C-alpha positions in Angstrom: 11.4 -23.2 -9.0 14.8 -24.4 -7.1 12.1 -27.1 -4.1 15.4 -27.7 -2.7 17.0 -24.2 -1.8 13.3 -23.4 -1.0 13.7 -26.3 1.7 17.0 -24.5 2.8 15.6 -21.4 3.6 12.4 -23.2 5.0 14.3 -25.3 7.7 15.8 -23.2 9.7 15.7 -22.4 13.7 15.5 -19.0 15.2 17.1 -16.8 17.9 14.7 -14.2 19.0 16.4 -11.1 19.2 14.2 -7.5 19.7 12.2 -6.0 17.1 13.8 -3.3 15.7 12.1 -2.4 12.7 8.9 -2.5 10.8 4.6 -1.3 10.1 1.7 -1.9 8.5 0.8 -0.2 5.4 -2.1 0.2 3.1 -4.1 -2.6 2.5 -2.6 -4.2 -1.2 -5.7 -5.3 -3.7 -6.2 -9.2 -3.7 -8.1 -10.9 -5.9 -9.3 -14.2 -3.8 -8.4 -17.1 -5.3 -10.9 -19.8 -6.3 -10.7 -22.4 -3.3 -12.4 -25.0 -2.4 -14.9 -23.6 0.3 -17.1 -22.1 -0.2 -18.0 -18.2 -0.6 -20.7 -15.7 -0.7 -22.0 -14.4 -3.7 -22.4 -10.7 -3.0 -18.4 -9.1 -1.5 -18.4 -8.4 2.1 -18.1 -5.6 3.1 -15.0 -5.0 6.5 -16.4 -4.9 9.5 -15.7 -1.3 11.6 -16.4 -3.5 14.8 -16.6 -7.0 15.5 -19.9 -6.1 16.7 -21.5 -6.8 13.3 -20.4 -9.2 12.9 -23.1 -10.3 15.6 -25.5 -7.8 14.5 -25.3 -9.8 11.0 -25.7 -12.9 12.9 -28.4 -11.6 14.9 -31.1 -10.2 11.8 -30.4 -14.0 10.3 -31.8 -15.1 12.9 -34.4 -12.7 14.0 -37.0 -15.2 14.5 -35.2 -18.0 15.7 -32.3 -18.6 17.2 -28.6 -19.8 15.6 -28.6 -23.6 15.8 -24.8 -24.7 16.7 -24.7 -25.8 13.3 -25.9 -22.9 11.3 -23.4 -19.8 13.4 -20.8 -22.7 12.2 -21.8 -22.3 8.5 -22.3 -18.5 8.9 -19.1 -18.0 10.0 -17.3 -20.2 7.8 -18.8 -18.7 4.4 -17.9 -14.7 5.7 -14.0 -16.1 7.6 -13.0 -13.5 5.0 -14.9 -11.3 7.4 -13.4 -12.0 10.4 -9.9 -11.7 8.7 -10.3 -8.1 7.2 -11.5 -6.8 10.8 -8.3 -8.9 11.6 -6.6 -6.9 9.0 -8.0 -3.2 10.6 -7.1 -4.2 14.5 -3.3 -5.2 13.1 -3.4 -1.8 11.2 -4.7 -0.2 14.3 -1.2 -1.4 15.9 -4.0 -4.4 17.7 -1.8 -7.5 17.1 -2.8 -9.1 19.6 -5.6 -9.1 19.0 -5.8 -8.9 15.7 -4.0 -12.6 15.5 -7.3 -13.8 17.7 -9.1 -12.5 15.1 -6.6 -14.4 12.4 -6.1 -17.4 13.3 -10.5 -17.9 13.9 -10.9 -17.3 10.3 -8.1 -20.1 9.9 -10.4 -21.7 12.4 -12.9 -21.5 9.7 -10.7 -22.2 6.1 -7.5 -23.3 6.5 -6.5 -23.6 3.3 -6.6 -19.9 2.6 -2.9 -19.8 2.9 -3.5 -15.8 2.8 -4.2 -15.9 6.8 -1.3 -17.2 7.7 0.7 -14.6 6.1 -1.4 -11.4 8.2 -0.4 -13.4 10.7 2.9 -14.3 10.3 3.1 -10.0 10.2 1.1 -9.7 13.6 3.9 -12.5 15.3 7.1 -10.5 13.3 5.4 -7.3 15.0 5.3 -9.1 18.2 8.4 -10.7 18.1 7.2 -14.3 17.8 10.0 -15.4 14.8 9.0 -18.9 15.3 5.1 -18.7 15.0 6.1 -16.3 12.1 8.4 -18.3 10.4 5.5 -21.9 10.9 3.4 -19.5 9.3 5.4 -17.7 6.9 5.9 -22.2 5.3 3.0 -22.7 5.2 2.3 -19.4 3.0 5.5 -20.5 0.1 4.3 -24.3 0.4 0.4 -23.7 -0.4 1.5 -20.8 -2.5 5.7 -21.0 -4.7 4.5 -18.5 -6.9 3.5 -15.7 -4.3 6.6 -12.9 -3.9 4.6 -12.1 -1.1 5.5 -15.2 1.3 9.2 -14.6 0.0 9.5 -10.7 1.4 7.8 -12.0 5.0 10.3 -15.0 4.9 13.1 -12.4 3.8 11.5 -10.3 7.1 11.4 -12.7 9.4 15.5 -13.5 8.3 16.2 -10.9 8.7 15.1 -9.9 11.8 17.3 -12.9 13.1 20.0 -11.3 11.9 19.9 -14.1 9.0 21.1 -11.4 6.8 21.9 -13.7 3.9 19.2 -15.8 4.1 17.4 -13.3 4.1 19.4 -12.6 1.4 18.4 -15.4 -0.8 14.6 -15.2 -0.3 14.4 -11.3 -0.4 15.7 -12.3 -4.1 13.3 -14.8 -5.0 10.7 -12.5 -3.9 12.3 -9.7 -6.7 12.2 -13.1 -9.7 8.7 -13.5 -8.5 7.6 -9.9 -8.3 9.6 -7.5 -9.3 8.4 -5.0 -6.0 10.1 -2.3 -5.7 9.5 -2.3 -1.5 11.6 -6.0 -2.3 14.4 -3.9 -4.5 14.5 -1.9 -1.0 14.4 -4.2 2.0 17.6 -6.1 0.0 19.5 -2.8 -0.4 18.8 -2.5 3.8 19.6 -5.9 4.4 23.3 -5.9 2.4 23.2 -2.5 4.4 22.4 -4.3 8.3 25.1 -7.0 7.1 27.5 -4.7 7.0 26.9 -2.7 10.1 26.8 -6.1 12.2 30.6 -7.1 10.3 31.3 -3.6 12.0 31.8 -1.3 9.2 30.8 1.5 9.6 26.7 3.8 8.3 29.4 5.3 5.5 31.3 2.2 3.9 28.1 0.5 4.7 25.9 2.7 2.4 27.8 2.8 -0.2 28.5 -0.8 -0.6 25.0 -1.4 -0.2 23.5 0.9 -3.1 27.0 -0.5 -5.8 26.2 -4.2 -5.2 23.6 -6.6 -5.2 25.1 -9.3 -2.2 26.9 -9.1 0.6 29.9 -10.7 -0.2 30.7 -9.0 -3.4 30.1 -5.8 -1.0 32.2 -7.4 1.8 34.7 -8.1 -0.4 34.5 -5.2 -2.1 35.4 -2.8 1.2 37.8 -5.3 2.4 39.4 -4.5 -1.0 39.4 -1.1 -0.3 37.2 0.2 -2.4 35.7 4.0 -2.3 38.3 5.4 -0.8 37.8 8.6 -2.5 34.5 8.7 -2.2 33.9 7.9 1.0 37.5 10.1 2.1 35.1 13.0 0.6 32.4 12.3 2.4 34.1 12.3 5.5 36.0 15.3 5.5 32.5 17.1 4.4 30.7 15.4 8.1 28.7 13.8 5.5 26.6 10.3 6.1 24.3 10.1 3.4 23.4 6.4 3.9 21.8 5.4 6.8 19.6 3.1 7.3 16.7 5.0 7.6 16.7 5.8 4.4 15.3 2.5 3.6 11.7 1.7 3.7 12.0 -0.7 7.4 9.7 -3.9 7.2 7.0 -3.1 4.8 4.7 -5.3 5.9 1.4 -5.0 4.5 -1.4 -7.0 5.7 -3.7 -8.4 2.7 -7.6 -7.6 2.6 -10.2 -10.2 2.0 -12.7 -9.1 -1.4 
């Protein structure tokens, strides 16, 4: 791994712009990594509401009320349930509330990088790019071999219109985890960059599918590539290559098991 390139991507200051895309998909299964924090022997289920936690605590303390230390121990041992509920809120579009629960989970177990990743996805949705970038940086530094961290980094950089930096992050993610969503988002990032350069949708679409980098696509278009195909497409008034074809902002929260 080239740590110098990582630091170049992670040492970045954002300029805010309105969020234009991004949604939560169904979570992918992910096995919890070993950590120094204690975890329950049985597999917890994602709570349907915050009351499930309170009911669990009341049942545990049926005879005596929880002491503060016992309550803290209970919550620490069940931080994953709190995190899963935060993920459920995020998928329902309640990003601010999801951030609250994920922040609580982080306060209980700050060593689990997945918590920062999931909270970063919520910050992207609320257009808090600085906070998202901080959590993504923490995720990558904690686990530099996890492709999803670089995918989220690409998302945040693209939203700041730092397309070339986003391209580097997406390509790093592809090297670690060759996911079709990342490849689609890389194509979309090239398309967005070319639109930002002033090319129309048809030119940007042709070039983003033919070339794997912004620079190559830009140079090809500047040299007059695809003129025959472009003229034919325009003559029959078809616009095949709109950005909407590419999956936008695929933000997949990781559930805890």
